[in-house]
C-alpha positions in Angstrom: 88.4 91.8 112.9 88.6 95.6 112.7 86.8 98.4 114.2 87.4 101.9 114.1 86.6 105.1 115.6 87.3 108.7 114.1 86.8 112.3 114.8 87.8 115.5 112.9 88.0 119.0 114.3 88.6 122.4 112.3 89.0 126.0 113.6 90.3 128.5 111.3 92.9 127.2 109.5 93.8 124.3 111.5 92.4 121.1 111.0 92.6 118.2 113.4 91.9 114.6 112.3 92.5 111.4 115.2 91.5 107.6 114.9 91.6 104.4 116.9 91.8 101.2 114.9 91.1 98.0 116.5 92.7 94.9 115.0 91.7 91.4 116.8 93.2 88.4 115.6 91.4 84.8 116.7 93.8 82.2 115.7 94.1 78.2 116.0 97.0 75.9 115.9 95.8 72.3 115.4 99.7 70.9 114.6 102.9 72.0 116.8 103.1 73.5 120.2 102.1 76.7 120.0 104.4 77.6 123.2 107.5 77.0 120.5 106.1 78.7 117.2 104.2 81.6 119.7 102.5 81.9 116.0 99.0 81.0 117.1 97.9 83.4 120.2 94.9 85.9 120.0 96.2 89.4 119.5 94.1 92.6 120.3 95.9 95.7 119.2 94.7 99.2 119.2 97.0 101.6 116.9 96.1 105.4 117.5 96.7 108.2 114.7 96.6 111.8 114.8 97.2 114.2 111.7 97.6 117.8 111.7 97.1 120.5 109.1 97.8 124.1 109.4 96.8 126.8 106.4 99.1 129.5 106.9 97.8 132.0 104.2 94.0 131.8 103.2 95.0 133.4 99.8 97.8 130.7 99.1 97.0 126.6 98.8 100.1 126.1 100.9 99.9 123.5 103.8 101.9 122.2 106.7 101.0 119.0 107.9 102.5 116.4 110.8 101.2 113.3 111.5 101.8 110.2 114.1 100.7 106.7 113.3 100.9 103.5 115.1 100.6 100.8 112.6 100.2 97.2 113.4 100.6 94.4 110.4 100.2 90.5 110.7 102.0 88.4 108.4 99.9 87.5 105.5 98.9 83.9 104.8 101.9 83.8 101.9 104.4 85.3 104.7 103.4 82.2 106.8 102.8 79.0 104.7 103.8 79.8 101.0 106.0 76.7 99.9 109.9 76.9 100.7 109.3 80.8 101.6 107.1 81.0 103.9 107.9 81.0 107.8 105.4 80.2 110.6 107.4 81.7 113.0 107.1 85.2 112.0 106.1 87.5 114.4 103.5 90.6 113.9 105.3 94.1 112.5 104.7 97.1 114.7 105.6 100.6 113.6 105.7 104.2 115.1 105.2 106.5 112.4 106.1 110.0 112.5 106.2 112.9 109.5 106.5 116.5 108.8 105.5 118.0 105.5 104.1 120.6 103.5 102.5 121.0 100.6 101.7 124.1 97.9 99.6 124.1 94.7 98.7 126.8 92.3 96.0 126.6 89.1 96.2 129.1 86.6 94.1 128.7 83.3 95.6 131.4 81.2 99.1 130.7 81.4 101.5 128.2 79.9 102.1 126.7 83.3 98.9 125.7 84.0 99.1 124.1 87.6 102.2 123.5 89.7 101.9 121.0 92.8 105.1 120.8 95.4 105.3 118.4 98.0 108.0 117.7 100.5 107.8 115.1 103.4 110.1 114.2 106.1 109.7 111.3 108.2 111.2 108.8 111.1 110.1 105.2 111.6 110.6 102.8 114.2 110.0 99.5 113.4 109.7 96.4 115.6 109.8 92.8 114.1 109.9 94.1 110.2 108.7 91.6 107.9 111.4 91.2 105.2 112.1 88.6 102.5 115.8 87.5 102.3 118.0 85.4 100.5 119.0 82.1 102.0 121.9 80.4 101.1 124.8 81.5 98.7 122.8 81.0 95.5 120.2 83.4 96.3 117.5 81.5 94.5 115.6 80.6 97.1 114.3 83.2 100.0 112.5 83.2 103.2 110.3 85.5 105.1 111.8 86.9 108.6 111.8 89.3 111.0 114.4 92.1 111.6 114.1 92.5 115.3 114.5 96.7 115.4 114.8 99.2 112.3 115.1 103.0 112.5 114.2 104.5 109.2 115.1 108.0 108.5 113.6 109.4 105.0 112.6 112.5 102.7 110.3 112.6 99.9 110.3 115.2 97.2 107.5 115.5 94.5 106.9 118.0 92.0 104.1 117.8 89.4 103.6 121.0 86.6 100.8 121.2 83.8 102.1 122.7 80.6 99.4 124.4 78.0 101.3 124.6 74.7 100.3 125.4 71.3 98.1 123.5 69.2 96.1 122.6 72.1 98.7 120.3 73.3 99.0 119.4 77.1 102.0 118.4 78.6 102.4 117.1 82.5 105.5 116.8 83.8 106.6 114.9 87.4 109.6 114.8 89.2 110.0 112.4 92.2 113.3 111.8 94.9 113.4 109.8 97.7 116.0 109.3 100.4 115.9 106.6 102.7 118.2 105.5 105.4 116.8 102.3 107.2 119.3 100.9 109.5 119.3 97.3 110.9 120.0 97.7 114.8 118.3 93.9 115.7 121.6 92.7 117.3 124.2 95.2 119.1 126.8 92.2 119.3 127.6 92.5 115.5 129.1 95.4 115.1 132.4 94.5 113.5 133.4 97.6 111.6 134.2 95.6 108.7 131.7 93.3 108.3 128.9 93.5 111.3 125.2 94.5 110.5 124.5 96.4 113.3 123.5 99.8 111.9 123.7 98.6 108.6 121.3 99.8 105.5 118.8 96.9 105.4 118.9 94.7 102.3 117.8 96.1 98.9 116.9 99.2 100.3 118.7 102.2 98.2 119.5 105.4 100.0 118.6 107.2 96.7 116.2 107.1 94.3 113.9 109.0 91.9 112.2 109.1 88.6 111.2 111.7 85.7 108.0 111.6 83.8 106.9 113.4 81.0 103.5 112.8 79.3 102.3 114.8 76.1 98.5 114.5 74.9 97.6 115.9 71.7 94.2 115.3 70.3 93.7 111.2 70.6 97.4 110.9 70.7 99.7 110.1 73.8 103.2 110.5 74.4 105.3 109.1 77.3 108.9 109.4 78.4 109.8 107.9 81.9 113.4 107.8 83.8 113.4 105.6 86.8 116.8 105.7 88.8 117.6 103.2 92.1 121.1 104.1 93.9 123.5 101.8 95.4 122.5 98.9 97.5 123.4 95.9 99.4 121.8 92.6 99.7 122.4 92.1 103.1 122.3 94.4 106.4 126.4 93.7 106.3 127.1 96.7 104.4 130.7 95.0 103.1 131.7 95.3 99.3 130.8 91.7 98.7 127.5 92.7 99.4 127.2 95.7 97.1 124.6 96.1 94.1 125.4 98.9 91.9 122.8 101.5 91.3 120.9 101.2 87.7 118.3 103.3 85.8 116.3 103.1 82.6 114.6 105.2 79.9 111.1 104.1 78.7 109.1 105.7 75.7 105.4 104.8 75.1 103.7 106.2 71.9 99.7 105.5 72.3 96.4 106.6 70.2 92.9 105.9 71.2 90.0 105.5 68.3 86.5 104.1 67.8 85.8 100.9 65.8 82.2 100.4 65.4 81.6 102.2 68.1 84.1 100.4 70.7 86.5 102.4 72.2 89.6 101.4 71.6 93.5 102.1 72.5 96.8 101.0 70.8 100.3 101.8 72.1 103.9 100.4 71.3 106.4 100.3 73.9 110.1 100.7 73.9 111.5 99.5 77.3 115.3 100.5 78.6 116.0 101.7 75.7 119.7 102.1 76.5 119.9 98.1 76.5 121.3 98.3 80.5 122.2 95.5 82.1 120.8 95.6 85.7 119.8 93.3 88.4 117.0 94.9 90.8 117.7 91.3 92.8 121.2 89.4 92.8 121.3 87.1 90.5 117.7 87.9 88.7 119.2 89.9 85.6 116.7 92.4 84.0 115.1 92.3 80.3 117.5 94.6 77.8 115.7 96.7 75.5 112.1 95.1 74.8 109.3 96.3 73.0 105.5 96.1 73.3 102.6 96.5 71.2 99.6 96.6 73.1 96.0 96.7 72.0 93.1 97.6 74.2 88.6 97.0 73.8 86.3 98.2 76.0 83.4 96.1 75.6 
């Protein structure tokens, strides 16, 4: 059961919002000893949040913002009980999230650059009992949900969107996104071997760097889209050693689409070419992704 209280305050260029979320979980265990698992105790959690926004100049759409949020996450039914993957001993996850950022946007109907938007956010998270999926065994084919006792996450998100008005009534929208994330596992201080220890290591399958670039061109009923996705180097274990290293990967994808009407029925046909350079890559160890592949999609709105 969820309950929430929220309030907001605004004074000149300052906005303040706050909320308090109450989460009440009632569980009953019919088999096994609750004192062994600890997973069936009733839980009453109150998680506050506060958001601040400041607009320093009235004539510019530029905002500075900051927020603090306490997050409570219960394990899902699948996390607990899914065959071979579920773990009935999972604990709830708690997060203290701090964020500081700014955003700027400007519209102009009479210029080539019709819209520009820029956003930067720096954040720091303290996560207790973080719920993650970890491969078990040497084959990496079977996974299990588990808790990481304590994780610290430091990150930076940068995003830019630019809209272009081109000749012949063409519209071009471009998006650039970049994320830096340092997510360190500080669960076991004793596991601090400088060669193979996991204490302070980047958590599994979390890249330090990732980003994307997207360009979407619209002309009448035609739509052309190009996307580039980059995922930086990772490790498949908090022990950041060479044996656990995963190489970075990237893909280029193209889509060409057209909307039309067929007997007053709206339709769209599109053709896709994904992974144009036919790059071999694994998102997860021993799970190779498709090489160059093609799709033809027809959508009909009834």
